C-alpha positions in Angstrom: -19.3 11.5 -2.7 -16.0 11.4 -0.9 -13.1 9.9 -2.7 -12.4 6.2 -1.4 -9.2 5.6 0.7 -6.5 3.3 -0.7 -5.4 0.6 1.6 -2.1 -1.4 1.1 -2.0 -4.8 2.3 1.7 -5.5 3.5 1.8 -9.1 3.7 5.7 -9.8 3.8 7.0 -11.7 6.7 10.4 -9.5 6.2 10.5 -6.6 8.7 12.8 -4.5 6.3 11.1 -5.2 3.0 7.6 -4.3 4.9 9.0 -0.7 5.7 10.6 -0.4 2.3 7.2 -1.2 0.3 5.5 1.3 2.8 8.2 3.8 2.0 8.0 3.5 -1.4 4.0 3.8 -1.9 3.6 6.1 0.9 2.7 9.3 -1.6 -0.3 7.1 -3.1 -1.6 5.1 0.0 -3.9 6.3 3.0 -4.0 3.4 4.9 -0.9 0.8 5.7 -2.5 -2.7 6.6 -0.2 -5.0 8.4 -1.3 -8.2 7.2 -2.4 -11.2 9.3 1.0 -13.3 8.5 3.1 -9.9 9.0 1.5 -9.0 12.1 1.8 -12.6 13.6 5.5 -12.7 12.7 6.6 -9.2 13.7 4.2 -8.1 16.3 3.9 -4.6 18.1 7.4 -3.7 17.0 6.3 -3.1 13.6 3.3 -1.2 14.4 5.7 1.4 16.4 8.0 1.4 13.3 5.3 2.4 10.9 3.7 4.8 13.2 7.1 6.6 13.8 7.8 6.8 10.2 4.4 7.7 8.8 2.8 9.8 11.4 0.1 10.9 9.0 -1.1 7.7 7.6 -3.6 5.4 9.0 -2.4 2.2 10.1 -4.5 -0.9 10.3 -3.7 -4.2 12.1 -5.3 -7.1 10.7 -5.6 -9.0 13.8 -8.6 -11.3 12.6 -9.3 -11.5 16.3 -11.5 -14.6 17.1 -11.6 -14.3 20.9 -10.9 -12.0 24.0 -11.3 -9.0 21.6 -10.4 -6.3 24.2 -7.5 -7.8 25.7 -5.9 -8.8 22.3 -6.5 -5.6 20.6 -5.6 -3.2 23.2 -1.8 -3.5 23.2 -2.0 -3.0 19.4 -4.1 0.2 19.8 -1.5 1.4 22.4 1.4 0.9 20.2 -0.3 3.3 17.5 -2.8 1.3 15.4 -5.7 3.4 14.0 -7.7 0.3 13.1 -8.0 -3.4 14.4 -10.0 -6.2 12.7 -12.2 -8.7 14.4 -13.9 -11.5 12.5 -17.6 -11.4 11.9 -17.8 -14.9 13.1 -16.2 -14.5 16.5 -19.5 -13.3 17.7 -21.1 -10.2 19.3 -19.3 -10.4 22.5 -15.7 -10.4 20.9 -16.8 -7.8 18.3 -17.8 -5.7 21.2 -14.6 -6.1 23.0 -12.7 -4.9 20.1 -15.0 -1.7 19.8 -14.4 -1.1 23.5 -10.5 -1.2 23.1 -10.7 1.0 20.0 -13.2 3.6 21.8 -10.7 3.9 24.7 -7.6 4.9 22.2 -9.7 7.1 19.9 -9.3 4.6 17.4 -11.6 2.3 15.1 -12.8 -1.4 15.0 -13.3 -3.1 11.5 -15.5 -6.2 11.4 -14.4 -8.7 8.9 -17.1 -10.6 7.0 -14.9 -13.3 5.6 -16.9 -16.7 5.7 -19.8 -15.2 7.6 -23.0 -16.9 6.5 -25.4 -14.0 6.8 -23.2 -10.8 5.9 -26.1 -8.4 6.1 -27.4 -9.5 9.5 -23.8 -9.4 10.9 -23.1 -5.9 9.5 -26.2 -4.5 10.9 -25.7 -5.9 14.5 -21.9 -4.8 14.6 -23.0 -1.3 13.5 -25.4 -1.2 16.4 -22.7 -1.9 18.6 -20.7 0.8 17.4 -18.2 -0.6 14.7 -16.6 1.8 12.6 -15.9 -0.1 9.4 -17.3 -3.1 7.6 -15.1 -5.1 5.9 -16.2 -7.0 2.7 -13.5 -9.6 2.1 -13.1 -12.4 -0.1 -10.1 -14.5 0.9 -7.2 -16.0 -1.2 -8.6 -19.4 -1.0 -11.9 -18.2 -2.1 -10.5 -15.9 -5.0 -8.6 -19.2 -6.1 -12.3 -20.7 -6.7 -13.3 -17.8 -8.6 -15.1 -15.7 -6.2 -15.2 -12.0 -6.1 -16.5 -9.3 -3.6 -18.4 -7.1 -5.6 -21.9 -8.7 -5.2 -21.4 -8.5 -1.2 -20.1 -4.9 -1.5 -23.3 -3.8 -3.2 -25.5 -5.6 -0.4 -23.7 -4.0 2.2 -23.5 -0.6 0.9 -27.3 -0.7 0.2 -27.9 -1.1 3.8 -27.2 2.6 4.2 -25.4 1.8 7.8 -23.4 4.7 9.7 -20.2 3.0 8.8 -17.4 2.7 6.1 -17.4 0.0 4.0 -14.1 -1.6 3.1 -13.6 -4.2 0.1 -10.7 -6.6 -0.2 -10.0 -9.5 -2.5 -8.2 -9.5 -5.7 -8.6 -5.8 -6.4 -6.5 -4.6 -9.4 -6.1 -1.6 -12.1 -9.2 -3.2 -14.0 -11.5 -3.6 -11.2 -10.8 -0.5 -9.1 -13.5 1.7 -10.7 -16.1 -1.2 -10.4 -15.3 -1.2 -6.9 -15.5 2.6 -6.5 -19.2 2.5 -8.2 -20.3 -0.2 -6.1 -20.0 2.3 -2.9 -16.5 1.1 -1.2 -15.0 3.9 1.2 -12.0 1.9 1.5 -10.2 -0.1 -1.3 -7.8 -2.7 -0.1 -5.1 -3.7 -2.8 -2.6 -6.1 -2.1 -0.3 -8.4 -4.8 -1.4 -5.5 -7.7 0.9 -3.4 -6.0 3.5 -5.3 -4.0 3.9 -7.8 -6.8 4.4 -5.3 -9.4 7.8 -4.4 -10.9 7.6 -0.9 -9.5 5.1 -0.9 -6.6 5.3 2.9 -6.3 4.1 3.0 -10.0 1.2 0.5 -9.5 0.1 2.2 -6.5 0.2 5.6 -8.3 -1.9 4.1 -11.1 -4.5 2.6 -8.6 -4.7 6.0 -6.7 -5.2 7.9 -9.8 -8.3 5.5 -11.0 -9.6 5.6 -7.7 -9.9 9.3 -7.7 -11.6 9.2 -11.3 -8.4 10.5 -13.1 -8.4 9.2 -16.9 -5.5 7.0 -17.2 -4.5 6.1 -20.8 -3.1 2.5 -20.3 -0.5 2.7 -23.3 0.7 5.9 -22.1 0.9 4.7 -18.5 2.7 1.7 -19.7 5.5 3.5 -21.4 5.7 6.1 -18.6 6.0 3.3 -15.9 8.6 1.5 -17.8 10.9 4.6 -18.3 10.2 5.5 -14.7 11.3 1.9 -13.4 14.3 1.9 -15.6 15.4 5.4 -14.5 15.0 4.4 -10.8 17.7 2.0 -10.8 20.1 3.9 -13.2 23.3 5.2 -11.1 22.3 8.5 -10.2 26.2 9.5 -10.1 26.3 9.2 -13.9 25.0 12.8 -14.5 28.1 14.3 -12.8 30.6 11.7 -14.5 29.6 12.4 -17.8 29.6 16.2 -17.3 33.1 15.9 -16.3 33.9 14.0 -19.3 32.1 16.4 -21.6 34.0 19.4 -20.0 37.3 17.7 -20.3 36.8 16.9 -24.2 38.5 19.1 -26.8 35.5 18.0 -29.0 32.5 15.6 -28.9 31.4 13.1 -31.3 28.2 11.2 -31.0 27.1 7.9 -32.6 24.5 5.5 -32.7 22.3 3.2 -35.2 18.6 3.1 -36.1 16.5 4.7 -33.4 19.4 5.0 -30.9 21.1 7.2 -33.6 18.0 9.4 -33.6 18.6 9.8 -29.7 22.1 10.6 -30.5 21.1 13.5 -32.8 18.8 14.7 -30.1 21.7 14.7 -27.5 23.9 16.4 -30.0 21.7 19.3 -30.5 21.1 19.9 -26.8 25.0 19.8 -26.2 25.3 22.4 -29.0 22.7 24.6 -27.5 24.8 24.2 -24.1 27.9 25.6 -25.8 29.8 22.5 -26.5 31.6 21.6 -30.0 29.8 18.6 -31.1 29.7 16.6 -34.2 27.2 13.6 -35.2 29.4 10.6 -36.7 28.0 10.0 -40.3 27.5 13.5 -41.3 29.3 14.6 -44.4 30.6 17.8 -42.5 32.0 15.6 -39.6 35.6 16.4 -39.0 38.0 13.4 -38.1 38.4 12.4 -34.6 41.7 12.9 -32.9 43.4 12.6 -29.8 41.5 14.6 -26.8 38.2 14.2 -28.4 35.4 12.1 -27.1 33.1 9.7 -28.8 29.9 9.0 -27.0 28.3 5.7 -28.6 24.6 4.7 -27.7 24.3 1.0 -28.2 21.6 -1.2 -26.3 23.7 -4.2 -27.0 27.1 -2.5 -27.4 27.8 -5.1 -30.3 26.7 -3.2 -33.2 29.4 -3.9 -35.9 29.8 -0.3 -37.5 29.8 1.2 -34.0 32.4 -1.4 -32.8 34.5 -0.1 -35.9 34.1 3.4 -35.1 35.4 2.7 -31.2 38.3 0.9 -32.5 39.4 4.1 -34.8 38.7 6.2 -32.0 40.8 4.1 -29.6 43.6 3.9 -32.3 44.0 7.7 -32.6 43.7 8.3 -28.8 40.2 9.6 -28.4 38.3 8.5 -25.2 35.0 6.6 -25.6 31.7 6.6 -23.6 29.1 3.8 -23.9 25.7 4.3 -23.0 24.1 1.0 -22.9 21.6 -1.6 -21.6 24.6 -3.9 -20.8 27.5 -3.5 -18.3 29.7 -5.9 -20.7 30.0 -5.6 -24.2 32.7 -5.3 -27.1 32.2 -1.6 -27.3 32.3 -1.2 -23.4 35.5 -3.3 -23.1 37.2 -0.3 -25.4 35.4 2.3 -23.4 36.7 4.8 -20.7 33.4 4.6 -19.0 30.1 2.7 -19.5 26.9 4.2 -18.4 24.4 1.4 -18.0 20.6 2.5 -18.3 18.7 0.4 -16.2 19.3 -3.3 -15.5 19.7 -5.7 -18.2 16.7 -7.9 -16.9 14.6 -4.9 -17.5 14.7 -5.3 -21.1 13.2 -8.7 -21.6 10.2 -8.7 -24.1 7.8 -5.9 -23.3 4.2 -6.1 -24.6 3.4 -2.8 -26.0 7.1 -1.6 -26.2 8.7 -4.0 -29.0 12.2 -3.8 -30.6 14.3 -2.0 -27.8 11.9 1.1 -27.4 12.4 1.0 -23.7 16.0 1.5 -23.8 15.8 3.9 -26.5 13.1 6.0 -24.5 14.9 5.8 -21.2 18.3 7.0 -22.8 16.3 9.9 -24.3 15.0 10.8 -20.9 18.3 10.3 -19.0 20.1 12.5 -21.5 17.6 15.2 -21.3 17.9 15.1 -17.7 21.7 15.1 -17.9 21.2 18.6 -20.2 19.0 20.0 -17.3 21.8 19.1 -15.0 24.4 20.7 -16.6 22.7 23.9 -17.6 21.7 24.2 -13.8 25.3 23.6 -12.8 27.0 26.1 -15.3 23.9 28.8 -15.0 23.1 28.7 -18.7 20.3 30.8 -19.4 17.6 29.8 -21.9 18.3 32.9 -23.8 21.8 32.0 -24.6 20.6 28.3 -25.4 18.2 30.1 -27.9 20.6 32.3 -29.4 22.7 29.1 -30.4 19.7 27.3 -31.9 19.4 26.9 -35.7 17.8 30.0 -37.5 18.5 28.8 -41.3 14.9 27.2 -40.8 
């Protein structure tokens, strides 16, 4: 059985927001649906814009045509729409009009069965007229009343009509596989993607589920969260921090708890890259002096012991860099630079990632990417890095 197509419902009235959402999710979506409120507000201009930007994607215009089918659908097909919808309750004459317009533009017509009393009969008659797609659709109001599209989907799929079957109605991660098993050719997803913290990540998860790829929910939770944090982290930090590392006579790193473990990981990578690095607190760590650089990793920037380290470093004339979840803090006020990983609002209570884990894992990923950047820029061979690796093990 062919893998189902993923259709994203673009329901915002805002033109730019709609285009931006499409851009974010394009790698994982097959069909961009310009939702009914969206097309009413933005018109043919949006169809042309999406057609221009995404020539390889299918574009569905959810007209929900109720009358004058050929007349209403024609300008949208002419503007680049691949599919237009017509309501099943509109009657066979109107359905036939949209199908005629679709055929004239080498496109497709979808019959929306929302609120159709006898869905099986309507699907059969529409298929006879040449409809290309039958849409099983549980509307928002019906969803609010607890209805789902699954029973109707199974009934329509069992008819064996020479059409594709589309299903819409509150589809989300937990129901995608059920939809696939019920026989859907097209899976329509709306709020589960556009309402997510990272629409691209949500679309990718649904794509993988629809394709039958196993997705471990807890692993995906962590990967998605770290990815969303790094996406909004300033991309210029790599260059800025590399310059500070290169200007420093020696480098000291410090952090408390798990951030301290991230510090040690980073220190090891810097040693492998050829820098003179010490971890604060080790018994062989020398005294910090003017011209040195102290890198502190602290989500809050308020850890008392680390504040004391920062004060001492500033007192002797060393420069300080803070890597933090916040842009303002006591340590940040003493620092040469503050590199904020993500945004403060991303670190609220995260079910499944307790006690600051999101910051520490994101910082670890950020610093590993930084090392990748600097060894690329400096042309440091892996063999050279291995030669600096500990051999008393």
